[in-house]
C-alpha positions as CSV (number, residue, x, y, z in Angstrom):
1,M,39.9,-48.3,24.8
2,K,41.0,-46.0,21.9
3,I,39.0,-48.2,19.4
4,R,35.9,-48.0,21.6
5,V,36.1,-44.2,21.9
6,F,36.6,-44.0,18.1
7,F,33.4,-45.9,17.5
8,I,31.5,-43.8,20.0
9,F,32.5,-40.6,18.2
10,K,31.8,-42.2,14.8
11,N,28.2,-43.1,15.9
12,M,27.7,-39.6,17.3
13,I,28.8,-38.0,14.0
14,Q,26.6,-40.3,12.0
15,K,23.6,-39.6,14.2
16,T,24.3,-35.8,13.9
17,L,24.6,-35.9,10.2
18,S,21.5,-38.0,9.9
19,T,19.6,-35.5,12.0
20,L,20.8,-32.6,9.9
21,L,19.9,-34.4,6.6
22,L,16.5,-35.2,8.0
23,A,16.0,-31.6,9.0
24,L,17.1,-30.3,5.6
25,F,14.8,-32.8,3.9
26,I,11.8,-31.8,6.0
27,S,12.6,-28.1,5.3
28,Y,12.8,-28.9,1.6
29,L,9.4,-30.6,1.8
30,G,8.0,-27.6,3.6
31,L,9.2,-25.3,0.9
32,A,8.1,-27.5,-1.8
33,Q,4.6,-27.6,-0.3
34,T,4.3,-23.8,-0.4
35,N,5.8,-23.2,-3.9
36,L,3.8,-21.7,-6.7
37,S,3.0,-23.9,-9.6
38,P,4.6,-22.6,-12.8
39,E,1.7,-24.2,-14.8
40,R,-0.9,-22.4,-12.7
41,L,1.0,-19.1,-12.9
42,A,0.9,-19.5,-16.7
43,R,-2.9,-19.7,-16.3
44,Y,-2.7,-16.4,-14.4
45,D,-0.7,-14.8,-17.3
46,A,-3.1,-16.3,-19.8
47,Y,-6.1,-14.7,-18.0
48,F,-4.6,-11.2,-18.1
49,Q,-3.3,-11.6,-21.6
50,N,-6.9,-12.4,-22.7
51,E,-8.2,-9.3,-20.9
52,I,-5.6,-7.3,-22.8
53,D,-6.5,-8.9,-26.1
54,Q,-10.1,-8.0,-25.5
55,G,-9.2,-4.4,-25.0
56,K,-10.2,-4.3,-21.3
57,L,-6.6,-3.5,-20.1
58,P,-3.7,-1.8,-21.9
59,G,-1.0,-3.8,-20.2
60,V,0.1,-5.1,-16.8
61,I,3.2,-5.9,-14.8
62,T,3.2,-8.6,-12.2
63,L,5.9,-9.4,-9.7
64,V,5.7,-12.2,-7.1
65,Y,8.1,-13.2,-4.4
66,K,7.7,-16.5,-2.5
67,N,9.9,-17.8,0.3
68,G,12.3,-14.9,-0.3
69,E,12.7,-15.7,-4.0
70,K,11.3,-14.1,-7.1
71,V,9.0,-16.8,-8.6
72,H,7.2,-14.9,-11.2
73,E,7.6,-11.7,-13.2
74,S,5.6,-10.8,-16.3
75,A,5.1,-7.7,-18.5
76,L,2.1,-8.1,-20.7
77,G,0.5,-5.9,-23.3
78,V,1.4,-2.3,-24.0
79,S,2.2,0.9,-22.0
80,N,0.4,3.1,-24.5
81,I,-2.4,1.8,-26.7
82,S,-1.7,4.5,-29.3
83,T,2.0,3.9,-29.8
84,Q,1.7,0.2,-29.0
85,A,4.9,0.5,-27.0
86,P,5.3,-2.9,-25.2
87,M,5.1,-3.0,-21.5
88,K,8.5,-3.5,-19.8
89,S,9.3,-4.6,-16.3
90,D,11.1,-1.4,-15.3
91,Q,8.3,1.0,-16.2
92,I,7.1,3.6,-13.8
93,F,3.5,4.0,-12.6
94,Y,1.7,6.7,-10.6
95,I,0.7,4.6,-7.6
96,Q,-1.8,7.0,-6.0
97,S,-3.1,5.5,-2.7
98,M,-0.3,3.0,-2.5
99,T,1.5,6.0,-1.2
100,K,-0.5,5.7,2.0
101,P,1.2,2.6,3.4
102,I,4.6,4.2,2.7
103,I,3.9,7.5,4.5
104,T,2.3,5.6,7.4
105,T,5.5,3.5,7.7
106,A,7.6,6.7,7.7
107,F,5.3,8.2,10.4
108,M,5.7,5.1,12.6
109,M,9.5,5.4,12.3
110,L,9.1,8.7,14.1
111,Y,6.9,7.0,16.7
112,E,9.7,4.6,17.4
113,E,12.0,7.6,18.1
114,G,9.6,8.7,20.9
115,H,8.2,11.9,19.4
116,F,4.6,11.1,20.3
117,F,2.1,8.6,21.6
118,L,-0.5,7.2,19.2
119,N,-3.3,8.3,21.4
120,D,-2.1,11.9,21.5
121,P,-4.6,14.5,20.2
122,L,-3.7,15.8,16.8
123,H,-4.1,19.4,17.9
124,L,-1.0,19.1,20.1
125,Y,1.1,19.0,16.9
126,L,-1.2,20.9,14.5
127,P,-3.3,23.4,16.5
128,E,-5.5,24.3,13.5
129,F,-7.4,21.0,14.0
130,K,-8.5,21.8,17.6
131,D,-11.5,23.6,16.3
132,A,-12.3,21.2,13.5
133,K,-16.1,20.9,12.8
134,V,-18.3,18.0,11.9
135,A,-21.3,18.2,9.4
136,K,-24.6,17.6,11.2
137,D,-25.8,16.0,7.9
138,P,-23.1,14.9,5.4
139,E,-25.7,15.1,2.6
140,L,-26.1,18.8,3.3
141,G,-22.5,19.6,4.1
142,S,-21.7,23.0,5.6
143,E,-25.1,24.4,4.7
144,G,-26.8,21.9,7.0
145,G,-24.8,23.2,10.0
146,L,-21.7,22.1,11.8
147,E,-21.0,20.9,15.3
148,P,-17.8,20.7,17.4
149,L,-15.8,17.6,18.1
150,K,-17.1,15.3,20.9
151,S,-13.6,14.1,21.5
152,P,-10.2,15.0,20.2
153,I,-8.9,13.5,16.9
154,T,-6.0,11.0,17.8
155,L,-3.0,10.2,15.7
156,A,-4.0,6.5,15.7
157,Q,-7.3,7.4,14.1
158,L,-5.6,9.2,11.3
159,M,-3.8,6.0,10.3
160,S,-6.9,3.8,10.6
161,H,-9.3,6.2,8.8
162,T,-11.6,6.3,11.8
163,A,-11.0,10.0,12.6
164,G,-14.1,11.2,10.8
165,F,-12.4,12.9,7.7
166,S,-13.4,12.4,4.1
167,H,-11.3,11.8,1.0
168,G,-13.8,13.6,-1.2
169,L,-14.6,10.5,-3.2
170,G,-18.2,9.9,-2.2
171,S,-21.4,11.6,-3.4
172,S,-22.3,13.6,-0.3
173,K,-22.1,17.4,-0.1
174,V,-19.2,16.9,2.4
175,D,-17.3,14.8,-0.1
176,K,-17.8,17.4,-2.8
177,E,-16.6,20.2,-0.5
178,V,-13.5,18.2,0.4
179,I,-12.5,17.3,-3.1
180,E,-13.0,20.9,-4.2
181,G,-11.0,22.2,-1.2
182,L,-8.1,19.7,-1.4
183,Y,-7.7,18.7,-5.0
184,Y,-9.5,21.2,-7.2
185,T,-8.0,24.2,-5.4
186,P,-4.3,24.7,-6.1
187,H,-1.9,24.4,-3.1
188,P,1.8,25.2,-3.2
189,D,2.8,22.6,-0.6
190,I,1.5,20.0,1.8
191,A,1.4,22.5,4.7
192,T,-1.2,24.7,2.8
193,R,-3.2,21.7,1.7
194,V,-3.4,20.3,5.3
195,S,-4.3,23.8,6.6
196,A,-7.2,23.8,4.2
197,Y,-8.2,20.3,5.3
198,A,-8.6,21.6,8.9
199,K,-11.2,24.1,7.7
200,L,-13.3,21.7,5.7
201,P,-16.3,19.9,7.3
202,M,-15.7,16.4,8.7
203,I,-18.1,13.6,7.7
204,G,-18.4,12.2,11.3
205,Q,-17.2,12.3,14.8
206,P,-13.8,10.7,15.7
207,G,-14.0,7.0,16.3
208,E,-17.6,6.6,15.3
209,Q,-17.1,5.3,11.7
210,W,-14.6,4.0,9.2
211,Y,-14.5,6.4,6.3
212,Y,-11.8,6.4,3.6
213,S,-9.9,9.7,3.9
214,A,-7.0,11.8,3.0
215,T,-5.6,11.7,6.5
216,P,-2.2,10.4,5.3
217,D,-1.7,14.0,4.0
218,I,-1.9,15.0,7.7
219,L,0.7,12.3,8.5
220,A,2.9,13.8,5.8
221,R,2.6,17.3,7.4
222,L,3.3,15.8,10.8
223,I,6.5,14.2,9.4
224,E,7.5,17.7,8.2
225,V,6.7,19.4,11.6
226,I,8.4,16.7,13.7
227,S,11.5,15.9,11.6
228,G,12.1,19.4,10.2
229,K,12.3,17.8,6.7
230,N,9.7,17.8,4.0
231,P,8.2,14.4,3.2
232,A,10.2,14.0,0.0
233,E,13.5,14.5,1.9
234,F,12.5,12.3,4.7
235,L,11.3,9.4,2.5
236,Q,14.4,9.6,0.4
237,E,16.7,9.6,3.4
238,R,15.0,7.0,5.6
239,L,13.3,4.6,3.1
240,F,13.9,5.0,-0.6
241,G,17.6,5.5,-0.5
242,P,18.5,2.8,2.0
243,L,16.0,0.3,0.4
244,G,17.3,1.0,-3.1
245,M,14.0,2.3,-4.4
246,K,15.8,4.3,-7.1
247,D,12.6,5.0,-9.2
248,T,10.3,6.1,-6.4
249,G,9.5,9.7,-5.6
250,Y,7.3,12.7,-6.2
251,N,9.0,13.8,-9.4
252,L,10.7,12.0,-12.3
253,N,13.9,13.0,-14.2
254,D,14.0,12.9,-18.0
255,E,15.2,9.3,-18.2
256,Q,12.5,8.1,-15.8
257,N,9.9,10.1,-17.6
258,Q,10.6,8.0,-20.7
259,R,9.6,5.0,-18.7
260,M,6.3,6.4,-17.4
261,V,3.2,4.4,-18.4
262,T,0.4,6.3,-20.0
263,L,-2.9,6.7,-18.1
264,H,-5.9,5.1,-19.9
265,T,-9.6,5.3,-19.4
266,Y,-12.8,4.2,-21.1
267,N,-15.1,6.1,-23.5
268,E,-18.9,6.0,-23.3
269,Q,-18.9,2.8,-25.3
270,G,-16.6,1.1,-22.9
271,K,-13.6,1.2,-25.3
272,L,-10.2,1.7,-23.8
273,I,-8.7,5.2,-24.7
274,I,-5.9,7.5,-23.7
275,A,-7.0,9.6,-20.7
276,E,-7.2,13.3,-21.6
277,R,-5.4,14.4,-18.5
278,Q,-2.0,12.8,-17.8
279,T,-0.3,13.0,-14.4
280,P,2.4,15.7,-14.3
281,T,5.8,14.0,-13.7
282,S,7.8,17.1,-12.8
283,G,7.3,20.3,-10.9
284,N,5.2,18.7,-8.2
285,T,5.6,20.5,-4.9
286,V,2.8,19.0,-2.8
287,F,4.6,16.1,-1.2
288,A,1.4,14.3,-0.1
289,G,0.8,11.2,1.9
290,A,-2.6,10.3,0.5
291,N,-1.3,9.9,-3.1
292,A,1.4,11.5,-5.3
293,L,4.2,8.9,-5.5
294,F,5.6,7.3,-8.6
295,S,7.2,3.9,-8.4
296,T,7.9,0.6,-10.2
297,A,6.8,-2.9,-9.4
298,H,10.4,-3.8,-8.3
299,D,10.8,-0.7,-6.1
300,Y,7.4,-1.3,-4.4
301,S,8.4,-5.0,-3.8
302,L,11.4,-3.8,-1.8
303,F,9.2,-1.9,0.5
304,A,6.7,-4.8,0.7
305,R,9.4,-7.4,1.3
306,M,10.8,-5.2,4.1
307,M,7.4,-5.2,5.8
308,L,7.0,-8.9,5.2
309,N,10.3,-9.4,6.9
310,G,9.1,-7.7,10.1
311,G,10.7,-4.3,9.3
312,E,14.2,-5.5,8.4
313,W,15.8,-5.7,4.9
314,E,19.4,-6.9,4.0
315,G,20.7,-6.3,7.5
316,K,19.2,-2.9,8.1
317,R,16.2,-2.5,10.4
318,Y,13.6,0.1,9.5
319,L,10.9,-0.8,12.0
320,S,10.7,-3.0,15.0
321,S,8.9,-6.3,14.3
322,K,6.5,-5.3,17.1
323,T,5.7,-2.1,15.3
324,V,4.9,-4.0,12.1
325,E,2.8,-6.4,14.2
326,L,0.9,-3.4,15.6
327,M,0.4,-1.8,12.2
328,T,-1.1,-5.0,10.7
329,L,-3.7,-5.6,13.4
330,P,-7.2,-4.3,12.9
331,H,-7.7,-0.9,14.5
332,D,-11.1,-0.1,13.1
333,D,-13.3,-1.5,16.0
334,G,-15.3,-3.5,13.5
335,L,-16.3,-0.4,11.5
336,F,-14.5,-1.5,8.3
337,L,-17.4,-2.9,6.3
338,D,-15.6,-5.3,3.9
339,P,-16.5,-8.8,5.2
340,G,-13.7,-10.7,6.9
341,K,-11.4,-7.7,6.8
342,G,-10.4,-4.9,9.2
343,F,-8.1,-1.9,8.8
344,G,-4.8,-1.4,10.6
345,F,-2.4,1.5,10.3
346,G,-2.0,2.1,6.6
347,F,-3.1,-1.3,5.5
348,A,-6.3,-3.3,5.2
349,V,-6.0,-6.7,7.0
350,I,-7.7,-10.1,6.5
351,D,-8.8,-11.2,9.9
352,D,-11.5,-13.8,9.1
353,L,-10.8,-15.7,5.9
354,A,-14.1,-17.5,5.8
355,D,-16.1,-14.3,5.8
356,T,-14.2,-13.0,2.7
357,N,-15.4,-16.0,0.6
358,A,-12.2,-15.7,-1.4
359,L,-8.8,-17.4,-1.5
360,G,-6.1,-15.9,0.8
361,S,-4.7,-16.1,4.3
362,E,-5.6,-14.5,7.6
363,G,-3.0,-11.9,8.5
364,T,-2.6,-10.8,4.9
365,F,-2.3,-7.0,4.6
366,Y,-2.7,-5.0,1.5
367,W,-3.9,-1.9,-0.3
368,S,-4.3,-0.4,-3.8
369,G,-4.1,2.8,-5.9
370,A,-6.7,4.7,-7.8
371,F,-5.2,3.8,-11.2
372,C,-5.6,0.1,-10.5
373,T,-2.3,-0.7,-8.9
374,Y,-2.5,-3.4,-6.2
375,F,-0.3,-5.3,-3.8
376,F,-0.7,-7.8,-0.9
377,I,1.7,-9.2,1.7
378,D,1.0,-12.6,3.1
379,P,3.2,-13.6,6.1
380,K,1.7,-17.1,6.4
381,E,2.7,-18.0,2.8
382,D,5.8,-15.8,2.9
383,L,4.4,-14.1,-0.2
384,V,4.5,-10.6,-1.8
385,A,2.6,-9.9,-5.0
386,I,2.5,-6.6,-7.0
387,F,0.2,-5.8,-9.9
388,M,0.6,-2.6,-11.9
389,T,-1.4,-1.0,-14.6
390,Q,-2.7,2.6,-15.4
391,V,-6.4,2.7,-15.8
392,S,-9.0,5.1,-14.5
393,P,-11.6,4.9,-12.9
394,F,-10.6,2.6,-10.0
395,S,-12.2,-0.8,-9.8
396,S,-11.5,-3.6,-7.3
397,Y,-12.4,-6.1,-9.9
398,Y,-8.9,-6.8,-11.1
399,E,-7.6,-6.6,-7.5
400,N,-9.8,-9.4,-6.5
401,R,-9.0,-11.4,-9.7
402,F,-5.3,-10.8,-9.2
403,R,-5.4,-12.3,-5.7
404,Q,-7.6,-15.2,-6.9
405,M,-5.3,-16.1,-9.7
406,I,-2.1,-15.9,-7.5
407,Y,-3.6,-18.0,-4.7
408,Q,-4.9,-20.7,-7.1
409,A,-1.2,-21.3,-8.0
410,V,-0.2,-22.1,-4.4
411,E,0.6,-25.8,-4.1
């Protein structure tokens, strides 16, 4: 009897071990099938090195995480074409609109605490927006007449750029009024800038268009009003400090300033030159949501990997997985005009891969910065990719090439 029981247990153990080994083997095969090819990533580096050699870019940093592991990091070219200082992986960039996803995430942390509903009217929290006015003709701006809001601006519309505000980046008279009132007029703090925003003409009625805007500045002001802390304090306490984003903020110290990458532009002949105006790295007091943060590729990857991981990182939860899910669904009602893509809360989202006519995955969410910094987060491939340079004016050319060259390396 004892011998029989022994063999029964022996067979059970053997079957269990076989099942575990098979599961591990299948898991290994699954990981292997989604790895990035080192040879094809070398092709990626060779492409961008060639662009640098031809004088089209000063230098770039790329950082790629796949299946939770760092699979590629490169620092190519120089951080300053005059000094020829080599680009290094820990260098700091002005990330401009890559600030927007971060401030939106911070705002959604307050949503999770029950401070508001996303369909709440903006004027409940910032009364100055109750009497906001819309230009009857954006090409004529204020001179063409203004009309009242047909419906209240909602908090959700601020995050999806469907509220009817402008960023001041277009060619219309409204855009010119906005850029003059927000960025060419000095403001001592975010409260003053947002107060000025409320008095500027809107480009359309709430919910009737997708128009890229500076509404994350309004989110930054709302964070200040609701939390009682300015955006710099709130971000440091709730995101940057806990995540370990030690080189991310609105101002740099002396040591960090030494690692700041120089901004470049092009002359009339298309030659790469040092930009006349460099971004001030200290003394900044407008803690904005639309732009204004400095960061490194590594720091931004920490934020991106937390979002990829459904709002959790290294045992600490920053957002509910359901909140991240909501943020990365399209909220633009089909108004975002880039084929195959929609816009969520703080991120653009690929929702129809075939319509993009490009490599990628449905469900990928991403954004970029005005000095040609880019990132994307692909949950399907368990992939985060960061691309940093400092070149003005903005172009999506290298953003699209960046994604193309990363995805061609997926096995």
